[in-house]
N, C-alpha and C positions, 0 to 999 in steps of 0.2 A: 718288715718281711713278714709274711703270713705265719702266725705262731703255729699254725697246724703243720706247716712246711718245717719249721724249726724243730718240732718235737718228733717229726718221722724220719729225719736223715741222720747219718752218721756224722761225728764231730768234724771230720775232714771236709765233708761236703757242705756242711754248715758253714764252717770257715770260709769256704770258697764262695759261697752265696753271699755271705756278709761283706766279703771283700769287695765283690761286683757292685754291691748296693751303696755301701759307704766310701770306698776309695775310687772306684771306676764310675760312680754315678749312675748305675744302670737303673732303668725304670722297673716298677714293679711287675709289670708284664714280661719284660725280659727276664727277669730272675725267676718267674714261674715257668717260663719256657726252658731255661737252663735246668731247672729242677725236675720237669718232666723228661727232658732228653737224657739227662745223667742217669735219672731213676731207671728209665727204659734201658740203657746200656748196662747198669749194675745187674738188673733182672736177667737181661740176656746172658751175661758174663757168668752168673752163679749157675745158670741152667746149663750152659755149655760146659762148665768146669764139674758139673755133677754135684754142686754144693747143696742142692735142694732135691727133693724127690722129683722124679721126671713127671708124676701125676699132679703136681703141685699146680694150681691155677696160676697162670702168669702174672696177673695183676696182684696176687696175694703174696708174692715173693717179697721178703723184707729186705731193706737196703740200709737199715740203721747200723749194721755190722761191718760195713765195708772199711776195711783197714789198710795199713800201708803195705802189708805182706801181699794182699791180693794185688794192690795196684802195682806194685814193683814186678808183678808177674805178666802184666798186660804187654801184648806184642801188636805190631801193626798189623798181623794177621787176624788179630782178634777184633781190631777195629774195622778192617775191611769186611770181615765176616758180619759184624753188626750191621754195617751198611747195606750189605747184601740182603740180610734178613729184613730190614726195614723195606727194602724195595720189593722183595718177593712175598713176605709174610704179611706186612702192614700196609702194602700198596702205596708206600710213600713216593711221591713224584720227586722230580729232580730239586726242586726248591726245597722241599721238606728235608730231603737227605743232605743237601747243601748246608742247611742251617745246623743240622746235626754234626757235620763235619767240623764246621766253625766252632761249635760248643766243645766238642772233644778236643780240639786242637788248643782252645783256650784253657780248658781244665787242665790237661797234661803239662802246658807250659807254666801254667800256676805251680803245679806240683814240683816242677823241675827248677825253675828259676827264683820263685818266690818263697816258697817254705822248705826247698830242698828235700822233698820227701824222695824224689827220684833222682837218680845221677844221670840217666838217659831218658830223653823224651820220646816215647813210642809214636806219638803222633806227629812229630816234625815233618815227616815226609808224607803224611796223609793228604792226598789229593781231594780237591772239591770235584763233584759231578758237574760235568759241563751242562751249563743251563742253556735251554733253548731261548734264544731272543724273540720276544714278541713285542709288538706295538701295543702301548697303552691303550685301554678302551676309554673313548671320551665321546661327549655329547658334541653335535655340530653346533654352530652359533644359533642356528634356527631352532634346533632342538632345545637349545638352553633357554630361549625365548618361550618355547611353547610349555616348558616345564614351569617357568615363572607365571605364565598366564593361566596356568591350570588351578593356582592356589585360590581356594575359597574355604568356607566353613567357619565355625565359631572362633577357631584360633588362627584365622588367616594372617593377621598381622605378624604373629609368632613365627608361623611356617613359612611366610614369605621371607622374613627375616633369616631364618635358617638357611634357605635355599639360596638367598642373595649372598651371603657370607660365604658359603661353600664356593659358589662359582666365581666370586670375585676375589677371594683371598687365598684359596687353595688351603685352608686348614685341614688337618686331621680331624677325624670324628672326636676323639678324646679332647683335643685342643679347643674345639668349638664348645663342648659341653661344660668345661672347666672355667670358661671366660665369667669374669665378674664385671658388671657395669662400671664399677669403679677403676677398672683397668683402662678405660677410654680417657685418653688425655684431651685437653683443649684443641691440640693441633691434629687431632684425628688419629693419632697414633695407639696402638696397643701392644702391651708387652705379652707376648706368648710364651707358655712353658711347654716346650716341645719333648720329643723322646730324649731319654737319658737325662731329663731335668735341665735340658740347654734352653736357654731364653733367647728369644730374637724379637725384633720390632717389626710390625707390619703397620701400614697405614691404610685407613679406610677411604675408599672413594665416594663420591656422591651418592651412587646408588646404595651402598651400605650405610652411610650416614642417614640417609632418608628412611630406609627400612628399619634402622634401629630407634629413630625419632617416633616412627609411627608405632612401633611395639610398645615402647616405653609409656606412651599415652594410655595403654590399656594393660599394661603389665600389673598383676595383683601386687598390692602392698600389705593389705591386712592379712593375717592368718599365715604368713610366710615363716616357714620354720627358721629360728635363729641361726642356726648354722649355714642356712641358705640364703641370708638376708641380702647379701650382694651379688648373688648369682644372676647373671644376665638374662638366661633363659629358664623359665620355670614351667614345670609340668601342670596338669590339670590339678594334681594334689598340692600344689603351691610349694614344691620342693624343686631342688635343681634337677633339671630334666637329665635322663639317662641316656646311655648310648644306645641302648635298645629302643628306646621311645623314638629317638631321632631317626633311627634307621627305619623304623615303621612309617614315620612321617615321610620320609624320602621315599620309599618304595610305593607308598599309597598314591603320591602325586606323580611319580613316573608312570604307574599304571593308568591313572586319571588322564595323562598326557599323551597316552598311546605309545609309551616307550617302555613299557614292561617287558620282561622275558628276553631282554636284549643284553643281559650281563651289566647293566648299570647299577651302582650302588653309591653309598656316601663316598667311598674311596675314588670312585670313577668321576665324581664331581670335582675332587681334588686334582684328578688328572685333567679334567675339562679346563678348569681354571689355568693350570700351567700351559696346556697345548695352545689355548686361545691367546694367552699372553705372549707366548713365543712366536706362533705362526701369524697371527693378525695383528697383535700389539707390538711386534717386533722389539720385545724385550730382550735384552742381552742374557745369555745363558749364565753368566755369573752372577746378574742381579737375581735371575729366577732361582739360582742355587740357595741365595740368602732368604729369598721370600718362602721358600718351601722348607727351610731348615735341614737341608741336606748336609751331611758331613763332607762328602766327596762331590766333586764336579762330575765325575763318571756316572753317579746316580741320577743326576739331573739331565744328563745327555740322551736318556730315552725319549725326551721331548723334542730332540732335534730331528725326529723322523719326518720324512718327506711325505706330504699328503698326495693323494691321488689327483687332486685338482692341479697341484703343483706339477706333478708328473705330466699330466696331460697338456698343461701350458707349456711345459718344455719341449715336448714333442711338436705342437703347434708352431713353436718358434723357430723349428728347423728350416733354415733358408731353402731347403728343397722342397718344404711342405706345399709350396704354391705352384710347383711345376706341373704343367700339363702337356703331355705330348701332342704334336701335331697330328691331325687327321690325314 
């Protein structure tokens, strides 16, 4: 866990974050999200209770003094008030508010069931904001080909491999950047370390193997930092490539392919791989769940949406479609 976080929080919150990291196996990114959401709630609570001067700058409100007495006084009205505050004052959308609700429920459940600081859990009946269901944005098959055809430049082998892995394997950005070439086995399998430090196995197809082979022929060997010696993808500085650099690469070739400004991103390439595998590759939804590293099948089911071409085809197959009245 980030040392700065450890030094800035109360012992109760520090213990909760440590519990999620060591026992629950949550990722560093998730721990930081919990820290931010709970710190935001504590600042809101102290302001509402008059525990700080009303002129105090919100982000300067200290939270390292949160104690059991204050937590025992929290009611479900406080929790709903906080969610309303996030909506009206911080312009949080449904997904951001839903994440905060999930965070609060987990925290107060821990206080009640695990460390028994509370006798009654005030968040037990806290409802999650209803989320609008939207279809995942993805590239079509032809757009995917166009993106791959757009790759050129001094790092074309590396950049082509990056796009190929995204579009074929459905990896997350962090998963791609953390790959080591030693992770690739003789049978073409790779062990991926996903969210929550959960491992899964994926298999490289022919396009991925070819792209990696071409890149490894030009991948720098001399001058690579010792800590990044086995990193699959290197930056121009001969270090493990960063998330930010990969995002820049993807955006630049999306623009070059005429696909800029349409909401596409590295994560949308993951959506593209999943959608194309399901719709055109007829991959079983349960297999797709394991490929993507989803915990729940319900998460994967967003890819079962019906495409407009499938809808059009269904209408054209209506047996009445060919009927023509007599003159």
